[in-house]
N, C-alpha and C positions, 0 to 999 in steps of 0.2 A: 594123487594126486603131483603136482610136479615140483616143484622149489622154487619158481617164478611163481607161478598160484597161489601158494604156501606164505610166501615175501610179500605178494600183490594184498594178500587177506588180512593179512596181521597188520601191515602199513593203514591200512582201512580201518582195523578196529582199531592202532592204538587216536588216527586222526580224528574219529567219532571222539574218543576221550577227552583225549585234550580240547575238541570242542564244547564238548560239558560241560569238562571242568572249567573255562573260559567264561559258559555261561553260569554257572552254578556261581563263580566270585563274581559277576556282573548282578545278579540278584542283590548280595549283600550291601551292593552300592543302593544307596536312597533314587541316586540321578544319576543312574547310568542307563547312559542314550538305550533302553532298549522297551518293548511290550512288554506286559505282565499281566499280567490278571490275579494274583493269590486270593484263595479262598480258606479262609481263617475262621477254623470252628475252634470255642475255647468254652471251661466247663469248669467254674466256679460255686462254692460253699461257703456257708459258717454264718450267713447273712441274719442277723438280727439277733432274737428272740427266739423264732421259731425255727433259727437251724435252715434258715432261705436258701436256694438256690438258683444258678442263670445260667443257660448256654445263650451265648449269640456266635451269627455268624458273619465273619467283616467281608465281603468285597472292598478289594482294592484294588483296582487298575490303574499298572500307571502310565500312562503316554507321553512319550519325550515329541517334541514337536519343534524343527528347528529353522531358529530367528536366521542363522547365516551361518556363514562360517567356520566361525568363532563361539559362538552361542547356540546354548538351545533351551528349551521352554518345559521345565516337566511335571507336569498334571499328578498331583499324586491325592486320590479319593479315599477315604474308609465310609462304605456305609453298611450300618451292622442291622441284621435281622436279630430279634431278640423274644427271649424266652424267661421266665423271672417267675418266680413263685416262694413268696410269702419272705419277700426281704427288705417289710420292714414292717416286721411284726405278722402279725397275723393278716395282712396286703393281698392276700388270692393268688391269682395266676394274671400275667400280662402277656400278649405275644402281638408281636406286630416291628414296626420299624423307628430304627431310632434315630439321633440327630446324625445328620453325614459334615464330617470332618474335609475342607477340600484343602489342598495346597499345592498353592502353583512354585515354582523354583527357574529360579534365573539360575544356571550354569556354564561356566562354559566347557567350552569341546574338550581344552587339555590341560590336564594338571596344573597345578605353578611348577614354575623352574626348583621347585621343593617336594615336591612331587602331591599334594595337596589337593584334593579335590572337593572342591564347596558349592552351598547354590541357598543360593537367599531369596524372598518372596512374602509374600503374605497368605496365612492362611483364615480358611473360611467358617462357622458355625452355621449353618442349614439346618433349620428348624424343619427336618421331614420326622419325625415320632408320628408315629399312627394316635400316640393318645398321650395325657400328660402324665402318666407314670413310667413308659419312657421316653423323655426328655425334657425340654423344658422351654420349649415352644416358645423360644427366641434368638434371634439374629446376633451374629457375633461375628467377632475381626481380630487381627494382629499380626507379630511376625512371624517370621517362622524364620531355620534357617539348619542347614547340614555343613558339616568336615570332619573329611576322613582323609585314609592311608591307607591302599594297599602296595601290599610290599611278599610277592613267593606269593602261598598259601591263605596268607592273613590279610585281612580288611579288617580295620579299626578307627572307629572317631565316635561321632557324638550327632543326636538332631533334638531341636529345640522352637519350642511355638509360646507363644505366649494368645491367650486370648479373652480378650472381655464383651460382654455383653453390649449389646447397645440398645437395650429395647430398658425402660421405664420400669421400675417396679419393686419387692421388696426386697431390702437385702439378700434371704434369703433366697431366694431365685433366681439373684443377679449370677455370672459367671463372669469370674477374676483369676483365671489357673494358671498355671506353669505346665506347659509338659518338656519331657526332661529323659533322651534315650540314651544314653551309651550303650553300644555293643561291640560285639570281640566273635571274630567267624575265622577260621581256618576250611578252607578248601583243599580235597586232599585228590594228586591226578589224575583219577578215577571216580569228580564226582560226590564221592561226599563231601557234607559239610557241616562243622560241629559250630554251634549260634550260644551265643550270650549276651544276656541283655538286661537289664532292667525299661519297665517304660512305665515313669515316675515322674505324677502328678502334686501338685501343689495346689492347692483348694484355696488364694487368699483371705476370701469371706468368712470361710468354714474353720480357717488355723488348721489343715489338717493333710495329714501327709496320705498318699498311697503307694504301696510301690512293689508292684509284683518282679519277682526273680524268675528270668523264662531261662530255659535249659535244654536248646531242641538239638536234633538230628535228622537231616535233611537228604535227598537225592538225589539225585538230580539223572532221568532215562529219556531213552525216546519211547515213542509206539508211534512206528510209523516214521512221516515226519515230523511229529508233532515234539514237542521236548514239553517235559513237564516235570518239576520238581513234585516231590512226595515225602512227608516224613509228618516229624512232630514228639511231644516232650514232654515234660511239668516244670508247672512254675509255681514258687512257695510265698506269698506274702509275710512279707519283712514288717509292712506293718503296712493299717490300712485306715479309711474311714470308720467315727462312730457307726454301730451298727454294720457294716462293710462287709466283705468276703474275708474269712481266717484261711490258716492252712495251706493247707494244698490242690492242684489245679492241675485242670489236666487244657491243651494246647496241640490241635492235627493241623496241618497244613497240606494244599495242592496248590501249584499256583503252576501255569501254562504260560508258554511265553511265545514270544511272537519273532523270532531274530529278523532285525532288515535285511 
């Protein structure tokens, strides 16, 4: 092979690696101007007196919509498919859809002069559960916000929301919960990402915390023209509700990217 041909192939490989690294960094930004479809599998155990377990797959499409040259609207959906066994004593097995959380963020196209990337909007709880054991059968709504910084390979920030239920009912079934997700992500030039976050929830009605700490490793690859991020890791339940999950869990993640 001629020297020119070799340099050309090297240049193309570097350009693709750089593009993959940039896309991997965008995945760490919840309000990036990038269409993506994460599919996330989670497994947790230690529920209740029967050491129950739960497996759920979250489909989480992210769709940005350009409002004008200065502002985007970012749609983020979390729809869980759940399989659970004895999570409340000898409660048996349930499989089906859980409740959907739909978030909408208004976000500026450009960061602030200080480098802050942010978005605010509503979060909606939609009663899509296929049976009562998998959801609360109630509507809910509240505010959501995200703020983050991105420097070099580092992306760090936090996402939060608070949801109240809109239904009348017993206190035990009402939703009044705060969700807080601080995150830290480092992406290498060859598109490996190392992720640390918590997905903390405080239930104000039950006065109980849920604090899973997640550590993940992902890699962005190309299959033909399709960009895909694959990876996984573990999580540890630092705090959980009464009869909630305990100890270690597993997370696997597959994300399809559709750059504009």
